[in-house]
Backbone as CSV, one residue per row, in Angstrom:
resi,resn,N_x,N_y,N_z,CA_x,CA_y,CA_z,C_x,C_y,C_z
1,MET,0.831,-1.204,0.000,0.000,0.000,0.000,0.870,1.260,0.000
2,ARG,1.915,1.217,0.804,2.820,2.360,0.878,3.494,2.602,-0.468
3,ALA,3.809,1.506,-1.164,4.448,1.632,-2.475,3.497,2.270,-3.485
4,VAL,2.224,1.880,-3.411,1.220,2.441,-4.319,1.052,3.934,-4.076
5,LEU,0.962,4.310,-2.804,0.836,5.731,-2.461,2.059,6.517,-2.907
6,GLY,3.219,5.878,-2.796,4.447,6.529,-3.235,4.446,6.773,-4.729
7,GLU,3.969,5.781,-5.491,3.877,5.925,-6.944,2.888,7.024,-7.311
8,LEU,1.765,7.063,-6.590,0.753,8.081,-6.855,1.286,9.480,-6.566
9,GLU,1.996,9.612,-5.461,2.575,10.903,-5.111,3.591,11.345,-6.158
10,ALA,4.411,10.404,-6.621,5.420,10.726,-7.633,4.753,11.163,-8.934
11,PHE,3.660,10.502,-9.285,2.947,10.865,-10.511,2.357,12.268,-10.406
12,VAL,1.703,12.561,-9.289,1.074,13.867,-9.102,2.120,14.980,-9.147
13,ARG,3.239,14.745,-8.480,4.294,15.763,-8.468,4.840,16.003,-9.870
14,ALA,5.005,14.936,-10.638,5.554,15.071,-11.985,4.538,15.674,-12.952
15,ALA,3.246,15.393,-12.720,2.220,15.819,-13.668,1.735,17.250,-13.444
16,ILE,1.584,17.669,-12.177,0.963,18.979,-11.939,1.634,19.813,-10.840
17,VAL,2.812,19.379,-10.354,3.416,20.121,-9.235,4.790,20.687,-9.587
18,GLU,5.729,19.852,-9.984,7.115,20.284,-10.159,7.395,20.727,-11.595
19,PRO,7.651,22.023,-11.822,7.913,22.523,-13.173,9.215,21.980,-13.753
20,VAL,9.204,21.745,-15.054,10.409,21.356,-15.769,11.196,22.629,-16.092
21,PRO,12.500,22.666,-15.847,13.293,23.872,-16.136,13.218,24.260,-17.615
22,ARG,13.057,25.560,-17.891,13.064,26.070,-19.261,13.236,27.577,-19.216
23,ASP,13.527,28.168,-20.356,13.690,29.617,-20.447,12.887,30.116,-21.641
24,HIS,11.722,30.704,-21.362,10.868,31.233,-22.414,10.833,32.758,-22.368
25,THR,11.891,33.360,-21.891,11.952,34.819,-21.774,11.852,35.473,-23.147
26,GLU,11.066,36.557,-23.239,10.959,37.314,-24.481,11.107,38.803,-24.185
27,SER,11.340,39.598,-25.207,11.574,41.025,-25.025,10.314,41.718,-24.514
28,ASP,10.496,42.905,-23.923,9.363,43.673,-23.412,8.373,44.019,-24.527
29,ALA,8.894,44.343,-25.721,8.033,44.712,-26.843,7.163,43.533,-27.268
30,ARG,7.743,42.346,-27.340,6.965,41.169,-27.728,5.954,40.794,-26.644
31,PHE,6.338,40.993,-25.398,5.430,40.686,-24.302,4.219,41.610,-24.326
32,ARG,4.446,42.900,-24.547,3.340,43.862,-24.611,2.445,43.572,-25.813
33,ARG,3.057,43.214,-26.945,2.276,42.870,-28.132,1.400,41.645,-27.845
34,ARG,1.959,40.663,-27.162,1.194,39.461,-26.826,-0.001,39.825,-25.943
35,GLN,0.205,40.727,-24.995,-0.877,41.129,-24.103,-2.010,41.812,-24.861
36,VAL,-1.667,42.702,-25.810,-2.687,43.412,-26.587,-3.488,42.432,-27.438
37,VAL,-2.782,41.547,-28.130,-3.456,40.561,-28.987,-4.350,39.650,-28.150
38,ALA,-3.853,39.222,-26.995,-4.627,38.337,-26.121,-5.894,39.025,-25.625
39,LEU,-5.792,40.303,-25.296,-6.956,41.037,-24.790,-8.015,41.213,-25.869
40,VAL,-7.605,41.601,-27.065,-8.557,41.772,-28.170,-9.233,40.443,-28.496
41,THR,-8.449,39.381,-28.529,-8.991,38.050,-28.813,-10.005,37.637,-27.759
42,LEU,-9.723,37.949,-26.509,-10.609,37.587,-25.408,-11.978,38.241,-25.550
43,VAL,-11.987,39.512,-25.874,-13.248,40.242,-26.014,-14.075,39.664,-27.162
44,VAL,-13.437,39.466,-28.304,-14.150,38.925,-29.468,-14.642,37.503,-29.184
45,GLY,-13.787,36.691,-28.566,-14.148,35.313,-28.273,-15.323,35.197,-27.316
46,ALA,-15.372,36.048,-26.307,-16.477,36.018,-25.341,-17.805,36.330,-26.018
47,VAL,-17.799,37.286,-26.930,-19.018,37.654,-27.649,-19.488,36.511,-28.542
48,VAL,-18.560,35.923,-29.290,-18.915,34.828,-30.196,-19.412,33.615,-29.419
49,LEU,-18.775,33.311,-28.283,-19.192,32.173,-27.463,-20.618,32.353,-26.944
50,GLY,-20.907,33.540,-26.428,-22.245,33.804,-25.916,-23.305,33.639,-26.987
51,TRP,-22.990,34.058,-28.214,-23.933,33.910,-29.330,-24.091,32.448,-29.726
52,ALA,-22.978,31.732,-29.858,-23.021,30.347,-30.337,-23.796,29.438,-29.397
53,LEU,-23.612,29.619,-28.084,-24.257,28.737,-27.126,-25.746,29.022,-26.948
54,ARG,-26.219,30.111,-27.511,-27.635,30.435,-27.401,-28.418,30.089,-28.673
55,ILE,-27.745,29.482,-29.629,-28.415,29.051,-30.855,-29.255,27.808,-30.556
56,GLU,-30.458,27.766,-31.067,-31.376,26.656,-30.806,-30.825,25.351,-31.365
57,PRO,-30.979,24.237,-30.627,-30.555,22.927,-31.130,-31.211,22.601,-32.469
58,GLY,-30.428,22.051,-33.399,-30.934,21.721,-34.716,-30.700,22.808,-35.742
59,ASN,-30.365,24.019,-35.288,-30.084,25.127,-36.193,-28.653,25.010,-36.699
60,ASP,-28.491,25.011,-38.020,-27.163,24.865,-38.613,-26.228,26.022,-38.264
61,LEU,-26.782,27.116,-37.780,-25.948,28.242,-37.358,-25.023,27.866,-36.203
62,PHE,-25.416,26.811,-35.452,-24.577,26.359,-34.333,-23.198,25.942,-34.826
63,TYR,-23.166,25.240,-35.949,-21.886,24.818,-36.513,-21.033,26.023,-36.898
64,LEU,-21.691,26.995,-37.546,-20.979,28.207,-37.957,-20.448,28.952,-36.738
65,GLY,-21.280,29.045,-35.701,-20.868,29.776,-34.506,-19.689,29.144,-33.805
66,THR,-19.714,27.815,-33.647,-18.621,27.147,-32.940,-17.331,27.127,-33.765
67,VAL,-17.476,27.013,-35.087,-16.288,27.089,-35.945,-15.694,28.494,-35.887
68,ALA,-16.563,29.501,-35.886,-16.093,30.882,-35.783,-15.367,31.110,-34.467
69,LEU,-15.890,30.520,-33.397,-15.250,30.660,-32.089,-13.867,30.029,-32.086
70,ALA,-13.768,28.830,-32.641,-12.464,28.167,-32.717,-11.483,29.015,-33.524
71,ALA,-11.987,29.627,-34.601,-11.124,30.467,-35.441,-10.605,31.676,-34.664
72,VAL,-11.476,32.251,-33.827,-11.061,33.412,-33.017,-9.929,33.029,-32.071
73,TRP,-10.124,31.924,-31.319,-9.085,31.498,-30.372,-7.803,31.133,-31.102
74,LEU,-7.931,30.435,-32.217,-6.751,29.972,-32.954,-5.959,31.133,-33.546
75,VAL,-6.658,32.027,-34.234,-5.975,33.172,-34.850,-5.327,34.044,-33.783
76,GLY,-6.055,34.288,-32.702,-5.497,35.106,-31.628,-4.273,34.479,-31.005
77,ALA,-4.318,33.167,-30.803,-3.179,32.468,-30.202,-1.953,32.541,-31.096
78,LEU,-2.135,32.249,-32.372,-1.003,32.245,-33.295,-0.456,33.648,-33.536
79,ALA,-1.354,34.645,-33.504,-0.914,36.025,-33.741,-0.196,36.614,-32.532
80,SER,-0.381,36.010,-31.368,0.187,36.576,-30.140,1.699,36.397,-30.035
81,GLY,2.229,35.407,-30.701,3.662,35.138,-30.606,3.944,33.644,-30.550
82,ARG,5.166,33.306,-30.261,5.574,31.900,-30.264,4.898,31.114,-29.136
83,LEU,4.425,29.909,-29.472,3.843,29.007,-28.494,4.727,27.765,-28.374
84,HIS,4.785,27.177,-27.198,5.643,26.018,-26.943,4.803,24.787,-26.657
85,LEU,5.272,23.622,-27.117,4.583,22.363,-26.837,4.830,21.901,-25.413
86,GLY,6.019,22.161,-24.883,6.342,21.778,-23.516,7.071,20.454,-23.419
87,HIS,7.619,20.195,-22.247,8.353,18.962,-21.975,7.984,18.427,-20.595
88,THR,8.249,17.171,-20.406,8.115,16.549,-19.094,9.351,15.700,-18.852
89,LEU,9.580,15.311,-17.615,10.722,14.468,-17.282,10.276,13.027,-17.082
90,THR,10.950,12.101,-17.742,10.663,10.688,-17.533,11.322,10.235,-16.236
91,ARG,11.062,8.989,-15.850,11.671,8.450,-14.626,13.191,8.377,-14.742
92,LYS,13.690,8.322,-15.963,15.134,8.271,-16.184,15.755,9.661,-16.255
93,GLY,14.914,10.683,-16.047,15.425,12.050,-16.068,15.604,12.621,-17.457
94,VAL,14.964,11.991,-18.459,15.083,12.437,-19.840,13.893,13.331,-20.201
95,HIS,14.177,14.411,-20.925,13.101,15.292,-21.368,12.321,14.639,-22.511
96,ALA,10.995,14.693,-22.424,10.139,14.126,-23.463,8.873,14.960,-23.581
97,ARG,8.189,14.823,-24.707,6.922,15.534,-24.863,5.900,14.952,-23.888
98,PRO,5.077,15.799,-23.272,4.073,15.306,-22.311,2.909,14.634,-23.026
99,VAL,2.828,13.335,-22.943,1.757,12.580,-23.594,1.072,11.636,-22.599
100,VAL,1.854,10.749,-21.984,1.284,9.734,-21.097,0.622,10.381,-19.883
101,GLN,1.317,11.300,-19.223,0.754,11.940,-18.034,-0.556,12.664,-18.338
102,PRO,-0.639,13.471,-19.410,-1.910,14.128,-19.725,-3.038,13.148,-20.045
103,ILE,-2.707,12.013,-20.660,-3.745,11.013,-20.941,-4.314,10.475,-19.637
104,VAL,-3.433,10.140,-18.706,-3.877,9.615,-17.414,-4.698,10.663,-16.666
105,VAL,-4.212,11.893,-16.639,-4.937,12.970,-15.953,-6.302,13.185,-16.593
106,GLY,-6.348,13.163,-17.929,-7.613,13.349,-18.627,-8.617,12.257,-18.310
107,LEU,-8.157,11.017,-18.245,-9.041,9.899,-17.922,-9.542,9.985,-16.485
108,LEU,-8.663,10.380,-15.567,-9.083,10.548,-14.170,-10.125,11.653,-14.042
109,LEU,-9.882,12.755,-14.724,-10.828,13.873,-14.692,-12.167,13.457,-15.288
110,LEU,-12.119,12.723,-16.384,-13.337,12.247,-17.022,-14.112,11.331,-16.084
111,GLY,-13.410,10.438,-15.396,-14.064,9.536,-14.462,-14.763,10.275,-13.334
112,ILE,-14.107,11.296,-12.798,-14.697,12.091,-11.722,-15.964,12.794,-12.199
113,PHE,-15.913,13.367,-13.396,-17.079,14.071,-13.926,-18.215,13.105,-14.255
114,CYS,-17.890,11.898,-14.674,-18.935,10.907,-14.958,-19.679,10.530,-13.674
115,VAL,-18.938,10.379,-12.588,-19.580,10.101,-11.298,-20.475,11.274,-10.901
116,GLY,-19.980,12.490,-11.087,-20.773,13.673,-10.779,-22.019,13.766,-11.648
117,ALA,-21.905,13.305,-12.898,-23.046,13.365,-13.818,-24.200,12.509,-13.332
118,LEU,-23.892,11.393,-12.680,-24.945,10.522,-12.149,-25.759,11.230,-11.063
119,LEU,-25.108,12.122,-10.334,-25.806,12.914,-9.320,-26.582,14.056,-9.959
120,VAL,-25.949,14.734,-10.907,-26.589,15.869,-11.582,-27.853,15.426,-12.317
121,ALA,-27.813,14.225,-12.888,-28.948,13.720,-13.661,-30.226,13.643,-12.838
122,ARG,-30.117,13.578,-11.519,-31.279,13.465,-10.638,-31.774,14.825,-10.151
123,ILE,-31.107,15.909,-10.598,-31.485,17.260,-10.157,-31.859,18.078,-11.398
124,PRO,-33.146,18.183,-11.724,-33.580,18.835,-12.971,-33.008,20.233,-13.189
125,VAL,-32.929,21.036,-12.117,-32.460,22.414,-12.285,-31.010,22.462,-12.746
126,LEU,-30.233,21.427,-12.459,-28.854,21.355,-12.914,-28.739,20.592,-14.226
127,ARG,-29.574,19.549,-14.370,-29.486,18.677,-15.542,-29.989,19.357,-16.814
128,ASP,-31.113,20.070,-16.721,-31.780,20.581,-17.923,-30.914,21.519,-18.760
129,PRO,-30.196,22.501,-18.167,-29.347,23.356,-18.995,-28.243,22.581,-19.726
130,VAL,-27.673,21.575,-19.049,-26.644,20.760,-19.688,-27.256,19.929,-20.810
131,GLN,-28.452,19.399,-20.571,-29.136,18.602,-21.596,-29.426,19.433,-22.837
132,GLU,-29.790,20.694,-22.630,-30.049,21.576,-23.767,-28.788,21.759,-24.612
133,LEU,-27.644,21.847,-23.958,-26.388,21.973,-24.689,-26.083,20.686,-25.455
134,LEU,-26.329,19.542,-24.833,-26.083,18.261,-25.484,-27.053,18.001,-26.629
135,ASP,-28.181,18.683,-26.630,-29.164,18.502,-27.692,-28.617,18.896,-29.056
136,HIS,-27.589,19.732,-29.073,-26.977,20.087,-30.358,-26.418,18.847,-31.039
137,ALA,-25.895,17.918,-30.249,-25.381,16.670,-30.814,-26.523,15.724,-31.159
138,ARG,-27.586,15.732,-30.323,-28.704,14.803,-30.545,-29.502,15.182,-31.787
139,PHE,-29.725,16.483,-32.007,-30.514,16.921,-33.157,-29.653,17.154,-34.400
140,GLY,-28.361,17.271,-34.221,-27.478,17.490,-35.351,-26.689,16.240,-35.693
141,SER,-25.545,16.440,-36.305,-24.678,15.326,-36.679,-23.636,15.130,-35.589
142,LEU,-23.683,13.980,-34.901,-22.748,13.720,-33.809,-21.297,13.736,-34.272
143,PRO,-20.957,13.109,-35.407,-19.555,13.172,-35.868,-19.075,14.605,-36.111
144,VAL,-19.965,15.413,-36.686,-19.580,16.817,-36.946,-19.388,17.560,-35.631
145,VAL,-20.314,17.349,-34.685,-20.191,17.999,-33.385,-18.926,17.544,-32.674
146,ALA,-18.568,16.262,-32.814,-17.351,15.745,-32.187,-16.110,16.412,-32.764
147,VAL,-16.079,16.564,-34.077,-14.933,17.227,-34.714,-14.839,18.676,-34.256
148,ILE,-15.984,19.357,-34.216,-15.997,20.757,-33.786,-15.576,20.871,-32.327
149,THR,-16.021,19.924,-31.489,-15.631,19.913,-30.079,-14.121,19.764,-29.935
150,ALA,-13.544,18.864,-30.729,-12.099,18.651,-30.675,-11.339,19.890,-31.143
151,VAL,-11.784,20.465,-32.241,-11.110,21.653,-32.782,-11.197,22.804,-31.785
152,ASN,-12.372,22.983,-31.168,-12.523,24.045,-30.180,-11.646,23.805,-28.954
153,GLY,-11.546,22.533,-28.538,-10.687,22.219,-27.396,-9.239,22.585,-27.655
154,ILE,-8.766,22.242,-28.843,-7.385,22.578,-29.212,-7.203,24.093,-29.260
155,ALA,-8.150,24.767,-29.915,-8.051,26.227,-30.057,-8.096,26.924,-28.700
156,GLU,-8.969,26.447,-27.799,-9.052,27.046,-26.466,-7.734,26.911,-25.716
157,GLU,-7.119,25.748,-25.783,-5.857,25.561,-25.062,-4.733,26.386,-25.672
158,LEU,-4.718,26.504,-26.996,-3.701,27.339,-27.640,-3.833,28.790,-27.180
159,TYR,-5.080,29.223,-26.975,-5.262,30.598,-26.509,-5.093,30.738,-25.005
160,PHE,-5.900,30.012,-24.219,-5.918,30.228,-22.763,-4.643,29.752,-22.078
161,ARG,-4.145,28.586,-22.430,-2.914,28.090,-21.815,-1.692,28.393,-22.664
162,GLY,-1.913,29.005,-23.826,-0.807,29.417,-24.670,-0.621,30.922,-24.623
163,ALA,-1.383,31.631,-25.459,-1.239,33.080,-25.591,-1.553,33.826,-24.296
164,LEU,-2.715,33.546,-23.701,-3.111,34.286,-22.499,-2.191,33.972,-21.326
165,TYR,-1.859,32.700,-21.137,-0.990,32.304,-20.034,0.359,33.031,-20.138
166,ALA,0.922,33.066,-21.348,2.202,33.747,-21.545,2.055,35.257,-21.390
167,GLY,0.886,35.796,-21.744,0.673,37.232,-21.640,0.446,37.708,-20.219
168,VAL,-0.024,36.818,-19.365,-0.242,37.172,-17.957,1.074,37.363,-17.222
169,GLY,2.080,36.597,-17.594,3.354,36.642,-16.874,3.463,35.474,-15.921
170,ARG,4.582,35.375,-15.241,4.847,34.194,-14.413,4.043,34.154,-13.122
171,ARG,3.654,35.293,-12.592,2.951,35.329,-11.307,1.461,35.078,-11.479
172,HIS,0.943,34.125,-10.729,-0.503,33.848,-10.658,-1.119,33.522,-12.014
173,ALA,-0.334,32.989,-12.940,-0.847,32.709,-14.285,-1.953,31.658,-14.259
174,VAL,-1.809,30.639,-13.428,-2.844,29.602,-13.344,-4.159,30.195,-12.836
175,LEU,-4.071,30.992,-11.778,-5.266,31.608,-11.193,-5.940,32.555,-12.182
176,VAL,-5.158,33.403,-12.824,-5.718,34.404,-13.736,-6.359,33.744,-14.953
177,THR,-5.646,32.811,-15.589,-6.195,32.181,-16.798,-7.423,31.329,-16.476
178,THR,-7.429,30.681,-15.322,-8.597,29.889,-14.932,-9.793,30.792,-14.675
179,THR,-9.564,31.913,-14.010,-10.646,32.865,-13.734,-11.227,33.425,-15.021
180,VAL,-10.358,33.826,-15.927,-10.814,34.375,-17.211,-11.571,33.315,-18.001
181,TYR,-11.055,32.092,-18.006,-11.702,30.987,-18.715,-13.112,30.750,-18.167
182,ALA,-13.248,30.802,-16.850,-14.553,30.607,-16.225,-15.499,31.769,-16.546
183,LEU,-14.991,32.988,-16.534,-15.826,34.148,-16.828,-16.311,34.135,-18.274
184,VAL,-15.447,33.729,-19.188,-15.853,33.622,-20.590,-16.918,32.541,-20.744
185,THR,-16.715,31.415,-20.074,-17.682,30.320,-20.140,-19.025,30.728,-19.538
186,ALA,-18.999,31.678,-18.611,-20.238,32.147,-17.983,-21.184,32.770,-19.002
187,ALA,-20.652,33.133,-20.176,-21.513,33.675,-21.230,-22.533,32.648,-21.690
188,SER,-22.281,31.370,-21.416,-23.215,30.316,-21.798,-24.467,30.329,-20.933
189,GLY,-24.364,30.881,-19.729,-25.490,30.894,-18.813,-25.754,29.544,-18.164
190,ILE,-24.790,28.623,-18.233,-24.947,27.281,-17.667,-24.003,27.141,-16.471
191,PRO,-24.539,27.170,-15.239,-23.684,27.135,-14.041,-22.733,25.940,-13.995
192,LEU,-23.214,24.756,-14.364,-22.353,23.571,-14.304,-21.226,23.637,-15.320
193,LEU,-21.462,24.308,-16.440,-20.410,24.472,-17.436,-19.326,25.399,-16.894
194,VAL,-19.735,26.398,-16.132,-18.773,27.302,-15.501,-17.957,26.551,-14.451
195,PHE,-18.636,25.725,-13.659,-17.933,24.907,-12.664,-16.922,23.981,-13.339
196,ALA,-17.336,23.368,-14.433,-16.432,22.487,-15.172,-15.233,23.262,-15.703
197,ALA,-15.486,24.495,-16.143,-14.396,25.327,-16.660,-13.379,25.644,-15.564
198,VAL,-13.865,25.843,-14.347,-12.967,26.119,-13.226,-12.093,24.906,-12.933
199,VAL,-12.720,23.740,-12.828,-11.971,22.517,-12.520,-10.978,22.197,-13.637
200,LEU,-11.469,22.198,-14.868,-10.589,21.907,-16.004,-9.493,22.952,-16.114
201,GLY,-9.855,24.223,-15.907,-8.866,25.297,-16.017,-7.733,25.161,-15.021
202,ILE,-8.065,24.761,-13.801,-7.033,24.572,-12.781,-6.100,23.428,-13.173
203,VAL,-6.680,22.314,-13.606,-5.874,21.131,-13.947,-4.945,21.415,-15.122
204,VAL,-5.495,21.922,-16.225,-4.646,22.161,-17.394,-3.714,23.350,-17.162
205,GLY,-4.135,24.287,-16.303,-3.243,25.396,-15.956,-2.011,24.907,-15.218
206,LEU,-2.211,23.970,-14.290,-1.078,23.369,-13.577,-0.198,22.572,-14.530
207,GLN,-0.814,21.893,-15.497,-0.028,21.173,-16.495,0.824,22.142,-17.315
208,ARG,0.227,23.275,-17.667,0.971,24.297,-18.422,2.140,24.814,-17.594
209,ARG,1.914,25.026,-16.319,2.964,25.514,-15.433,4.104,24.504,-15.314
210,VAL,3.755,23.226,-15.248,4.764,22.175,-15.073,5.549,21.927,-16.353
211,THR,4.838,21.809,-17.482,5.495,21.420,-18.729,6.027,22.603,-19.534
212,GLY,5.476,23.776,-19.292,5.921,24.944,-20.045,5.353,25.015,-21.444
213,GLY,4.297,24.240,-21.722,3.732,24.251,-23.066,2.273,23.848,-23.098
214,VAL,1.730,23.774,-24.314,0.291,23.553,-24.496,-0.075,22.114,-24.842
215,LEU,0.893,21.265,-25.144,0.566,19.906,-25.575,-0.177,19.129,-24.486
216,GLY,0.345,19.150,-23.264,-0.307,18.445,-22.159,-1.729,18.919,-21.928
217,PRO,-1.957,20.229,-21.799,-3.314,20.735,-21.645,-4.243,20.343,-22.796
218,ILE,-3.735,20.343,-24.028,-4.558,19.970,-25.182,-5.024,18.524,-25.070
219,ILE,-4.114,17.624,-24.745,-4.461,16.199,-24.641,-5.495,15.970,-23.549
220,THR,-5.274,16.556,-22.382,-6.222,16.395,-21.277,-7.578,16.982,-21.626
221,HIS,-7.583,18.151,-22.235,-8.840,18.810,-22.616,-9.620,17.958,-23.610
222,LEU,-8.942,17.392,-24.598,-9.625,16.587,-25.612,-10.249,15.335,-25.009
223,ILE,-9.507,14.665,-24.140,-10.046,13.458,-23.500,-11.280,13.805,-22.684
224,TRP,-11.199,14.894,-21.929,-12.334,15.292,-21.091,-13.538,15.720,-21.931
225,SER,-13.331,16.611,-22.891,-14.461,17.175,-23.633,-15.129,16.143,-24.534
226,LEU,-14.359,15.333,-25.239,-14.954,14.307,-26.091,-15.607,13.211,-25.245
227,GLY,-14.987,12.887,-24.123,-15.582,11.912,-23.216,-16.935,12.381,-22.708
228,MET,-17.013,13.652,-22.333,-18.275,14.205,-21.867,-19.330,14.197,-22.975
229,LEU,-18.927,14.508,-24.190,-19.858,14.538,-25.313,-20.512,13.174,-25.536
230,PHE,-19.719,12.119,-25.470,-20.230,10.784,-25.768,-20.835,10.079,-24.552
231,LEU,-20.358,10.389,-23.360,-20.791,9.645,-22.173,-21.931,10.298,-21.407
232,LEU,-22.043,11.621,-21.455,-23.102,12.280,-20.681,-24.511,11.865,-21.088
233,PRO,-24.840,11.827,-22.378,-26.212,11.443,-22.748,-26.636,10.081,-22.201
234,PRO,-25.838,9.008,-22.387,-26.271,7.719,-21.808,-26.276,7.723,-20.284
235,LEU,-25.371,8.455,-19.670,-25.357,8.528,-18.208,-26.612,9.233,-17.694
236,PHE,-26.984,10.330,-18.348,-28.200,11.045,-17.967,-29.431,10.157,-18.153
237,ALA,-29.471,9.434,-19.273,-30.614,8.571,-19.561,-30.720,7.432,-18.549
238,TRP,-29.581,6.897,-18.153,-29.561,5.773,-17.221,-29.932,6.208,-15.807
239,ALA,-29.473,7.407,-15.407,-29.668,7.856,-14.027,-31.003,8.570,-13.818
240,SER,-31.602,9.031,-14.901,-32.850,9.803,-14.741,-34.027,8.901,-14.361
């Protein structure tokens, strides 16, 4: 048992606690430019998100809105300056791209949310707003919605844990980016979606802090968001 706890502690420290050494210092001019681009992107993205999430299920405008949102985050992220994929340390002390750890973290996060979904499904005031959001997949094309969900997840991480995180600076970057991410998500008017944004934002923010890049956050975000898309409807149906 002690060995298992030791392995778990080592994993947590490597995945979300101990930063990998790196130097991403940039000039003051580039830093200020990144901040301006990030701010403009944030304002535009919040407006587009609020519009897209209020489109009635079955309306083809939903696809246009979510694609437009992904384009806003993506263009803003790439225009802000250089983005890094990040590194992690293996048990042998070798630098490698963060892949395995984010997959495990994403699966754990997905499992926790699935358990929570079984409780939410029994509370109409919490379940109904989420169900309305999922109706876009039920009334539309699930494969198309899945692709759009994946593209948006990647674009969000490139912006929030890429451009915005770098534009905030080293101090309190996890707290600031998570708060902003939650406030933007609040445009949806769905309290549980905001709560999910806070939890996800903290986890991927810590991954960004540890790895110094966006690859880990992207992998975790994709596992969580696609898992929720496919698993929430049957979980809600089973628990209701």
